[in-house]
C-alpha positions as CSV (number, residue, x, y, z in Angstrom):
1,M,64.6,15.8,70.0
2,R,61.5,13.8,70.1
3,K,59.7,16.6,71.9
4,R,60.7,19.1,69.2
5,L,59.6,16.7,66.4
6,A,56.2,16.3,68.1
7,I,55.7,20.0,68.4
8,A,56.7,20.5,64.7
9,L,54.1,17.8,63.7
10,V,51.4,19.5,65.7
11,V,52.2,22.9,64.1
12,V,52.1,21.3,60.6
13,A,48.8,19.6,61.4
14,C,47.4,22.9,62.6
15,V,48.5,24.7,59.5
16,I,47.1,22.0,57.2
17,G,43.8,22.1,59.2
18,L,43.6,25.9,59.0
19,A,44.3,25.8,55.2
20,M,41.6,23.2,54.7
21,A,39.1,25.2,56.7
22,M,39.9,28.4,54.8
23,T,39.5,26.5,51.5
24,I,36.1,25.1,52.5
25,A,34.9,28.5,53.7
26,L,35.9,30.1,50.4
27,L,34.0,27.5,48.4
28,I,30.9,28.0,50.5
29,T,31.2,31.7,50.2
30,R,31.5,31.5,46.4
31,R,28.6,29.2,46.1
32,A,26.4,31.4,48.3
33,A,27.4,34.4,46.2
34,R,26.1,32.9,43.0
35,P,22.7,34.4,41.9
36,Q,19.8,32.2,42.6
37,F,17.6,32.2,39.5
38,A,13.9,31.6,39.7
39,S,12.4,28.7,37.7
40,T,10.6,29.3,34.5
41,P,7.1,28.6,35.9
42,T,7.8,31.0,38.8
43,I,8.9,33.8,36.4
44,V,5.8,33.2,34.3
45,L,3.5,33.5,37.3
46,Q,5.2,36.7,38.4
47,I,4.9,38.3,35.0
48,Q,1.3,37.1,34.6
49,S,0.4,38.8,37.8
50,L,1.1,42.1,36.1
51,S,-1.6,41.3,33.6
52,E,-2.5,44.6,31.8
53,L,-0.9,46.9,34.3
54,V,1.6,47.8,31.6
55,T,-0.6,50.4,29.8
56,V,-0.4,53.6,27.8
57,K,-3.2,56.2,27.8
58,Y,-3.8,58.7,25.1
59,V,-6.3,61.6,25.5
60,L,-7.4,62.9,22.1
61,E,-9.6,65.7,20.8
62,K,-11.0,65.7,17.3
63,V,-13.7,67.5,15.4
64,V,-15.8,64.9,13.6
65,A,-18.5,65.5,11.0
66,Y,-21.0,62.7,10.4
67,D,-23.3,62.9,7.3
68,D,-26.3,60.7,6.6
69,P,-27.5,61.5,3.1
70,K,-30.7,60.0,1.6
71,Y,-31.9,59.7,-1.9
72,F,-35.3,59.0,-3.5
73,A,-35.1,56.1,-5.9
74,D,-31.3,56.4,-5.5
75,L,-31.4,59.5,-7.7
76,I,-33.1,62.4,-6.1
77,P,-31.4,63.8,-3.0
78,L,-33.6,64.4,0.0
79,G,-30.9,66.3,1.9
80,D,-28.4,65.4,4.5
81,N,-28.9,64.9,8.2
82,K,-25.6,66.0,9.7
83,V,-23.9,66.3,13.0
84,I,-20.6,68.0,13.8
85,L,-19.2,67.3,17.2
86,L,-16.0,68.0,19.2
87,A,-15.1,64.5,20.4
88,H,-12.9,64.2,23.5
89,G,-11.7,60.6,23.7
90,V,-9.6,58.4,25.9
91,V,-7.8,55.4,24.4
92,K,-5.7,52.8,26.3
93,A,-3.3,50.2,25.0
94,G,-1.5,47.4,26.8
95,V,0.2,44.1,26.7
96,N,-1.9,41.2,28.0
97,L,0.7,39.4,30.0
98,S,-1.8,36.8,31.2
99,K,-1.3,35.0,27.9
100,L,2.3,34.3,28.7
101,T,3.3,30.6,28.8
102,N,6.4,28.6,29.8
103,D,7.2,28.3,26.1
104,D,7.7,32.1,25.9
105,V,10.6,32.0,28.4
106,T,14.1,30.8,27.6
107,I,16.9,30.7,30.2
108,S,20.5,30.0,29.5
109,E,23.5,30.8,31.8
110,G,22.2,34.0,33.3
111,K,20.5,35.2,30.2
112,I,16.7,35.2,29.8
113,T,14.7,35.7,26.6
114,L,11.1,36.6,26.9
115,T,8.5,36.6,24.1
116,I,5.5,38.7,24.8
117,P,2.2,39.3,22.9
118,N,1.8,42.5,20.8
119,A,0.1,45.4,22.5
120,T,-3.5,46.0,21.7
121,L,-6.2,48.6,22.5
122,T,-7.7,47.6,25.9
123,D,-10.2,50.5,26.4
124,A,-11.6,53.4,24.5
125,Y,-14.4,55.8,25.3
126,L,-15.7,59.3,24.8
127,D,-15.5,61.7,27.8
128,E,-19.1,63.0,27.7
129,K,-18.2,66.0,29.9
130,H,-15.9,67.4,27.3
131,T,-17.6,66.1,24.1
132,Q,-19.8,68.7,22.5
133,I,-22.3,69.0,19.6
134,L,-21.0,71.9,17.5
135,D,-23.7,71.8,14.9
136,R,-26.7,69.7,13.8
137,R,-28.7,70.0,10.6
138,T,-31.7,68.2,9.2
139,G,-32.1,67.9,5.5
140,L,-34.9,69.9,3.8
141,L,-36.9,66.8,2.9
142,R,-35.8,64.7,5.9
143,S,-37.4,64.1,9.3
144,F,-35.5,64.5,12.6
145,D,-33.4,61.5,13.3
146,K,-33.2,60.9,17.1
147,D,-30.5,58.2,16.7
148,L,-28.2,60.4,14.7
149,E,-26.2,61.7,17.6
150,K,-25.7,58.2,19.0
151,T,-24.4,57.0,15.6
152,A,-22.2,60.1,15.3
153,R,-20.6,59.4,18.7
154,Q,-19.9,55.8,17.6
155,Y,-18.3,57.1,14.4
156,A,-16.3,59.6,16.4
157,L,-15.0,56.9,18.8
158,A,-13.9,54.8,15.9
159,E,-12.0,57.9,14.5
160,I,-10.4,58.5,17.9
161,Q,-9.2,54.9,18.0
162,R,-7.8,55.1,14.5
163,A,-6.0,58.4,15.4
164,A,-4.5,56.7,18.4
165,R,-3.2,53.8,16.4
166,Q,-1.7,56.2,13.8
167,G,-0.1,58.1,16.6
168,G,1.7,55.0,17.8
169,I,-0.1,54.0,21.0
170,E,0.5,50.3,20.4
171,R,4.1,50.8,19.6
172,E,4.6,52.9,22.8
173,A,2.8,50.2,24.9
174,N,5.2,47.6,23.5
175,E,8.2,49.8,24.5
176,R,6.8,50.4,27.9
177,A,6.3,46.7,28.5
178,R,9.9,46.0,27.4
179,E,11.2,48.6,29.9
180,Q,9.2,47.4,32.8
181,L,9.8,43.7,32.2
182,T,13.5,44.3,31.7
183,G,13.7,46.1,35.1
184,L,11.7,43.3,36.8
185,L,13.9,40.5,35.4
186,R,17.1,42.3,36.3
187,T,15.9,42.5,39.9
188,L,15.6,38.7,39.8
189,G,19.3,38.4,39.0
190,Y,19.5,38.3,35.2
191,K,22.2,40.5,33.9
192,E,21.3,39.9,30.2
193,V,17.6,40.3,29.3
194,E,16.1,40.1,25.8
195,I,12.4,41.0,25.3
196,R,10.9,39.9,22.0
197,T,7.4,40.7,20.6
198,R,5.3,38.0,18.9
199,T,4.8,38.6,15.2
200,G,1.4,38.2,13.6
201,K,-0.5,38.0,16.8
């Protein structure tokens, strides 16, 4: 009788021990399965490393006429010096992520909110291989202006930049930044990501 009781006690002890071991293993597994979120400074550094890689490029072509009229005593016209050129320009816009700070990141229970700067133009230039002078005229009472073409190119570049802005290049750069940053943050374990854009900056 005592032998059977001893065997029963051993069996009960084994069952209890096995149950405790399974419970501990389950707790460890659940804890290990939880996503490990990076700290705010780490996230900021990772995003800052992208800097201005999030960019959009527009290639634009525009016919631009630049006039330089002159008058004698502000009354008598001396004729116009004029240049008409086919301007082939490249404009780039991007979000300067190097300006991101810890204050721009908010983390709460698996959700991350990121506030980024507005996109701005980062580069603009005329492609001289494709930019052509279509016409040049010197006014009847005017002398040849050797700097007119240079001034016309500067004016054309400003017009190309204005056309790119009107075409939505900065808006598109903001959207591209949101898409790429959302993908990056989800790979870091965040299921809910909100990207905001600073206003007035």
